[in-house]
C-alpha positions as CSV (number, residue, x, y, z in Angstrom):
1,N,-38.0,-2.9,-8.1
2,A,-34.3,-2.6,-7.5
3,G,-33.8,-6.4,-7.4
4,R,-35.1,-6.8,-10.9
5,Y,-33.4,-3.7,-12.3
6,F,-29.7,-4.5,-11.7
7,P,-27.7,-7.4,-13.3
8,L,-26.3,-9.6,-10.6
9,D,-22.7,-8.9,-11.6
10,D,-23.3,-5.1,-11.0
11,V,-24.6,-5.7,-7.5
12,M,-21.8,-8.2,-6.6
13,G,-18.9,-6.1,-7.9
14,S,-15.5,-7.5,-8.6
15,N,-14.5,-8.2,-4.9
16,V,-17.4,-10.5,-4.0
17,K,-17.1,-14.2,-4.5
18,D,-20.1,-16.5,-5.1
19,A,-19.8,-18.1,-1.7
20,D,-20.2,-14.7,0.0
21,C,-22.7,-13.1,-2.3
22,V,-26.2,-14.0,-1.1
23,G,-26.2,-11.7,2.0
24,I,-24.2,-9.0,0.4
25,V,-26.5,-8.8,-2.7
26,I,-29.6,-8.7,-0.6
27,G,-28.1,-6.1,1.7
28,R,-27.1,-3.8,-1.2
29,L,-30.5,-4.1,-2.9
30,M,-32.3,-3.4,0.4
31,M,-30.0,-0.3,0.9
32,V,-31.1,1.1,-2.5
33,A,-34.8,0.5,-1.6
34,D,-34.3,2.1,1.9
35,F,-32.8,5.3,0.5
36,M,-35.6,5.5,-2.0
37,G,-38.2,5.1,0.7
38,L,-36.6,7.5,3.1
39,Q,-36.2,10.2,0.4
40,A,-33.0,11.4,2.2
41,S,-31.4,14.6,1.1
42,S,-27.9,13.2,1.8
43,I,-26.1,9.9,2.5
44,A,-23.0,9.4,4.6
45,M,-21.1,6.2,3.9
46,E,-17.7,4.8,4.7
47,D,-15.0,5.5,2.2
48,S,-14.3,2.0,0.9
49,E,-14.5,-0.2,-2.2
50,D,-17.8,-1.7,-1.0
51,S,-19.4,1.6,-0.4
52,N,-18.3,2.8,-3.8
53,I,-20.3,0.0,-5.3
54,E,-23.3,0.8,-3.1
55,I,-23.2,4.5,-3.9
56,G,-23.0,3.7,-7.6
57,L,-26.1,1.5,-7.4
58,I,-28.0,4.2,-5.5
59,E,-27.0,6.9,-7.9
60,R,-27.8,4.8,-11.0
61,F,-31.2,3.8,-9.7
62,F,-32.2,7.4,-9.1
63,D,-30.7,8.6,-12.4
64,E,-32.1,5.8,-14.6
65,K,-35.3,4.8,-12.8
66,L,-36.4,7.6,-10.5
67,D,-35.9,10.7,-12.6
68,G,-38.9,12.4,-10.8
69,M,-37.2,12.1,-7.4
70,T,-34.3,14.2,-6.0
71,K,-31.1,12.2,-5.9
72,P,-29.4,12.4,-2.5
73,D,-26.0,13.8,-2.1
74,T,-23.3,11.3,-1.1
75,V,-20.6,12.0,1.5
76,K,-17.8,9.6,2.2
77,I,-16.5,9.4,5.7
78,Q,-13.7,7.6,7.6
79,A,-15.5,5.1,9.8
80,T,-14.2,3.3,12.8
81,N,-13.0,-0.2,12.1
82,L,-15.1,-2.5,14.4
83,A,-13.5,-5.8,13.2
84,L,-12.6,-8.3,15.9
85,Q,-10.0,-10.0,13.8
86,N,-7.8,-9.0,10.9
87,V,-8.0,-12.1,8.9
88,E,-6.9,-11.8,5.3
89,S,-6.8,-15.4,4.4
90,E,-10.1,-17.2,3.7
91,A,-8.6,-20.4,5.1
92,H,-8.3,-18.8,8.6
93,K,-11.7,-17.2,8.8
94,T,-14.2,-18.5,11.3
95,E,-18.0,-18.3,11.1
96,N,-19.3,-14.9,12.2
97,Y,-16.3,-14.2,14.4
98,E,-14.9,-11.2,12.5
99,Y,-17.6,-8.8,13.7
100,Y,-20.4,-8.5,16.3
101,I,-23.8,-8.9,14.7
102,L,-26.9,-7.0,15.7
103,D,-28.8,-10.1,16.8
104,D,-25.9,-11.8,18.5
105,P,-27.0,-13.4,21.8
106,K,-25.3,-11.8,24.8
107,V,-23.1,-14.9,25.2
108,H,-21.3,-13.8,22.0
109,G,-20.3,-10.7,23.9
110,K,-17.9,-12.9,25.8
111,S,-17.0,-15.6,23.3
112,K,-16.2,-13.2,20.4
113,M,-14.2,-10.8,22.6
114,K,-12.3,-13.7,24.0
115,K,-11.2,-14.7,20.4
116,S,-10.6,-11.1,19.3
117,F,-7.1,-10.1,18.3
118,C,-5.2,-8.4,21.1
119,E,-1.4,-8.5,20.7
120,P,0.4,-7.0,23.7
121,G,1.7,-3.5,22.8
122,N,0.0,-3.4,19.4
123,V,-2.3,-0.3,19.2
124,A,-2.3,-0.2,15.4
125,F,-5.0,-2.9,15.4
126,C,-6.5,-3.6,18.9
127,P,-10.3,-4.4,18.7
128,P,-10.8,-4.4,22.5
129,I,-9.6,-0.8,22.8
130,V,-11.6,0.4,19.8
131,L,-14.8,-1.3,20.8
132,A,-14.6,-0.3,24.4
133,N,-14.2,3.4,23.5
134,A,-16.8,3.2,20.6
135,F,-19.6,1.8,22.8
136,H,-18.8,3.0,26.3
137,P,-21.2,5.7,27.4
138,D,-19.8,9.2,27.7
139,G,-17.5,9.8,30.7
140,D,-14.5,8.1,32.1
141,L,-13.8,4.5,31.3
142,I,-12.7,2.4,34.2
143,I,-10.5,-0.7,33.8
144,S,-10.9,-3.0,36.9
145,R,-7.7,-4.5,38.1
146,S,-6.7,-6.4,41.2
147,P,-4.6,-4.4,43.8
148,E,-1.6,-6.6,43.0
149,N,-1.8,-5.4,39.4
150,G,-2.0,-1.7,40.3
151,G,-5.7,-1.4,41.1
152,D,-8.5,0.2,39.0
153,I,-7.4,2.7,36.4
154,V,-9.4,5.5,34.9
155,Y,-9.1,6.6,31.3
156,K,-10.5,9.9,30.0
157,N,-9.9,9.1,26.3
158,Q,-8.7,6.4,23.9
159,S,-5.2,7.9,23.5
160,E,-4.5,7.4,27.2
161,M,-5.5,3.8,27.0
162,E,-3.4,3.2,23.9
163,D,-0.4,4.7,25.7
164,D,-0.7,2.4,28.6
165,F,-1.3,-0.7,26.4
166,R,1.7,0.2,24.2
167,S,3.9,0.5,27.2
168,G,2.6,-2.8,28.7
169,S,1.1,-1.2,31.9
170,L,-2.3,-2.2,30.7
171,H,-2.6,-6.0,30.4
172,P,-4.7,-7.6,27.5
173,G,-6.6,-9.7,30.1
174,D,-7.7,-6.7,32.0
175,L,-8.6,-4.8,28.8
176,K,-10.6,-7.7,27.4
177,A,-12.5,-8.1,30.7
178,T,-13.7,-4.5,30.6
179,S,-14.5,-4.6,26.9
180,T,-16.5,-7.8,27.3
181,K,-18.7,-6.1,29.9
182,I,-19.3,-3.2,27.6
183,M,-20.2,-5.4,24.6
184,V,-22.5,-7.7,26.7
185,G,-24.4,-4.6,27.8
186,V,-24.7,-3.4,24.2
187,L,-26.0,-6.8,23.0
188,E,-28.5,-6.9,25.9
189,R,-29.9,-3.5,25.0
190,I,-30.2,-4.4,21.3
191,A,-31.9,-7.7,22.1
192,A,-34.4,-5.9,24.3
193,A,-35.1,-3.4,21.5
194,I,-35.6,-6.2,18.9
195,K,-37.9,-8.2,21.3
196,G,-40.0,-5.1,21.8
197,D,-40.6,-4.6,18.1
198,K,-42.8,-7.3,16.5
199,D,-41.7,-6.5,12.9
200,V,-38.0,-6.6,13.7
201,T,-38.5,-9.8,15.7
202,K,-40.3,-11.4,12.7
203,A,-37.5,-10.2,10.3
204,S,-34.8,-11.5,12.6
205,K,-36.4,-15.0,12.8
206,A,-36.7,-15.0,9.0
207,L,-33.1,-14.1,8.6
208,K,-31.9,-16.8,11.0
209,A,-34.0,-19.4,9.2
210,F,-32.5,-18.3,5.9
211,Q,-28.9,-18.5,7.4
212,K,-29.6,-22.0,8.7
213,K,-30.9,-23.1,5.3
214,M,-27.8,-21.8,3.5
215,S,-25.5,-23.4,6.1
216,K,-27.1,-26.8,5.4
217,K,-26.5,-26.3,1.6
218,K,-22.8,-25.6,2.2
219,K,-22.5,-29.0,4.0
């Protein structure tokens, strides 16, 4: 049992605060159990401080507890940043608005994108561009615009979109409108898949009940 094997401090790591730890601790322990159950030959994870902790837990559990099983190889990759906001200060963070969540209702496809960071000309951190290109189906990406604003424009890749946004020819409002449609579609497909799986639906309800309980405790 991974949850009983590791001391809490080892699972939390040095960068997790008590207020944040419940979901992170559960997620990391479930990850260890998942890889044990899958018996994967290799693991690809984002190259980050958090993943270093998770990889360490997985490797330790296999080395110290599962010596009869083959330990998976770990590969670190550069993952796309899907954050909606770049909020470093805890005081400025808002509940669940830094990322899209798997069981977000489709209304969050609109509300979260509306609040996402989108500074005109800034392509170094532009969530609507990143998300639109990450989740848009293969093929050209069309930004709908009124004739007065130049009409619809077609982009073949992310670089073309970034060039126009940097120059100012692509307005944040038009960009967000298209990104919103894409993310609403993604959330609708995920919701349909969750609804079609009884076990996942049950797990989702249990998680929401737990989140509600923890929110009441904070108050």
